[in-house]
C-alpha positions as a LaTeX table, in Angstrom:
\begin{tabular}{lrrr}
\hline
Residue & $x$ (\AA) & $y$ (\AA) & $z$ (\AA) \\
\hline
Met1 & 1.73 & 20.00 & $-15.97$ \\
Leu2 & 0.05 & 16.65 & $-16.54$ \\
Gln3 & 0.23 & 14.13 & $-13.71$ \\
Thr4 & $-1.22$ & 10.65 & $-13.41$ \\
Ile5 & $-2.65$ & 9.63 & $-10.05$ \\
Glu6 & $-3.82$ & 6.08 & $-9.31$ \\
Ala7 & $-7.25$ & 5.87 & $-7.76$ \\
Ile8 & $-10.05$ & 3.40 & $-7.07$ \\
Val9 & $-13.66$ & 4.15 & $-7.90$ \\
Glu10 & $-15.85$ & 2.47 & $-5.29$ \\
Lys11 & $-19.20$ & 0.82 & $-6.13$ \\
Asn12 & $-21.04$ & 3.91 & $-4.85$ \\
Gly13 & $-19.03$ & 6.20 & $-7.18$ \\
Thr14 & $-16.66$ & 7.56 & $-4.55$ \\
Val15 & $-13.16$ & 8.14 & $-5.92$ \\
Arg16 & $-10.35$ & 7.14 & $-3.53$ \\
Leu17 & $-6.86$ & 8.39 & $-4.40$ \\
Leu18 & $-4.06$ & 5.93 & $-3.66$ \\
Glu19 & $-1.53$ & 8.68 & $-3.06$ \\
Pro20 & $-1.88$ & 12.15 & $-1.57$ \\
Ile21 & $-1.95$ & 15.24 & $-3.77$ \\
His22 & $-1.68$ & 18.86 & $-2.69$ \\
Pro23 & $-2.81$ & 21.17 & $-5.51$ \\
Lys24 & $-2.21$ & 24.88 & $-4.95$ \\
Gln25 & $-5.53$ & 25.69 & $-6.65$ \\
Ser26 & $-8.56$ & 23.95 & $-8.12$ \\
Ile27 & $-7.60$ & 21.75 & $-11.06$ \\
Arg28 & $-9.48$ & 19.91 & $-13.77$ \\
Ala29 & $-9.12$ & 16.14 & $-14.01$ \\
Leu30 & $-10.07$ & 13.35 & $-16.40$ \\
Leu31 & $-10.93$ & 9.92 & $-15.07$ \\
Thr32 & $-10.12$ & 6.85 & $-17.16$ \\
Leu33 & $-11.84$ & 3.67 & $-16.01$ \\
Leu34 & $-9.67$ & 0.55 & $-16.14$ \\
Glu35 & $-10.36$ & $-3.09$ & $-15.26$ \\
Pro36 & $-12.29$ & $-3.88$ & $-12.07$ \\
Val37 & $-10.31$ & $-4.22$ & $-8.85$ \\
Glu38 & $-10.47$ & $-7.69$ & $-7.31$ \\
Glu39 & $-12.08$ & $-7.81$ & $-3.88$ \\
Lys40 & $-8.85$ & $-9.15$ & $-2.38$ \\
Ser41 & $-6.79$ & $-6.32$ & $-3.84$ \\
Thr42 & $-3.22$ & $-5.93$ & $-2.68$ \\
Ile43 & $-3.04$ & $-2.31$ & $-3.82$ \\
Arg44 & $-1.63$ & $-0.15$ & $-1.05$ \\
Ala45 & $-0.44$ & 3.41 & $-1.05$ \\
Asn46 & 2.80 & 4.52 & 0.57 \\
Arg47 & 4.53 & 1.16 & 0.67 \\
Pro48 & 7.90 & 1.40 & 2.45 \\
Leu49 & 10.96 & 1.15 & 0.22 \\
Arg50 & 12.37 & $-1.72$ & 2.28 \\
Glu51 & 9.65 & $-4.00$ & 0.80 \\
Phe52 & 11.37 & $-3.67$ & $-2.58$ \\
Val53 & 14.99 & $-4.13$ & $-1.51$ \\
Gly54 & 16.52 & $-7.20$ & $-3.14$ \\
Ile55 & 13.34 & $-8.16$ & $-5.00$ \\
Leu56 & 15.17 & $-8.44$ & $-8.34$ \\
Lys57 & 18.40 & $-10.01$ & $-7.07$ \\
Asp58 & 17.60 & $-13.44$ & $-8.55$ \\
Ser59 & 16.04 & $-12.11$ & $-11.76$ \\
Thr60 & 17.60 & $-13.43$ & $-14.97$ \\
Ile61 & 16.65 & $-10.19$ & $-16.73$ \\
Phe62 & 19.27 & $-8.24$ & $-14.78$ \\
Ser63 & 22.01 & $-10.87$ & $-14.67$ \\
Gly64 & 25.42 & $-10.20$ & $-16.16$ \\
Asp65 & 27.57 & $-7.09$ & $-16.28$ \\
Pro66 & 25.56 & $-4.14$ & $-14.89$ \\
Val67 & 27.46 & $-1.55$ & $-16.95$ \\
Ala68 & 26.87 & $-3.48$ & $-20.18$ \\
Leu69 & 23.20 & $-3.84$ & $-19.27$ \\
Gln70 & 22.86 & $-0.08$ & $-18.72$ \\
Arg71 & 24.56 & 0.67 & $-22.04$ \\
Glu72 & 22.29 & $-1.78$ & $-23.83$ \\
Met73 & 19.19 & $-0.20$ & $-22.29$ \\
Arg74 & 20.33 & 3.32 & $-23.26$ \\
Asp75 & 21.17 & 2.20 & $-26.82$ \\
Glu76 & 17.58 & 0.99 & $-27.30$ \\
Trp77 & 16.50 & 4.64 & $-27.57$ \\
Asp78 & 18.94 & 5.50 & $-30.37$ \\
\hline
\end{tabular}
């Protein structure tokens, strides 16, 4: 099974995973380097769900009839 794990590679080459993993055996991994992390990074692992509650309530993207919106999103795949 393929799984993507977010990590930060420190200046000294140390790889810091941003979420815990618990493999049952040794596994191979590939590391893809992305853009540099800003020094004042807001990346945090294990953020509580309550931080996200209501965050999209005023979004115009999700305004209107929720059932119609869901149907429209599903129909995009057909």
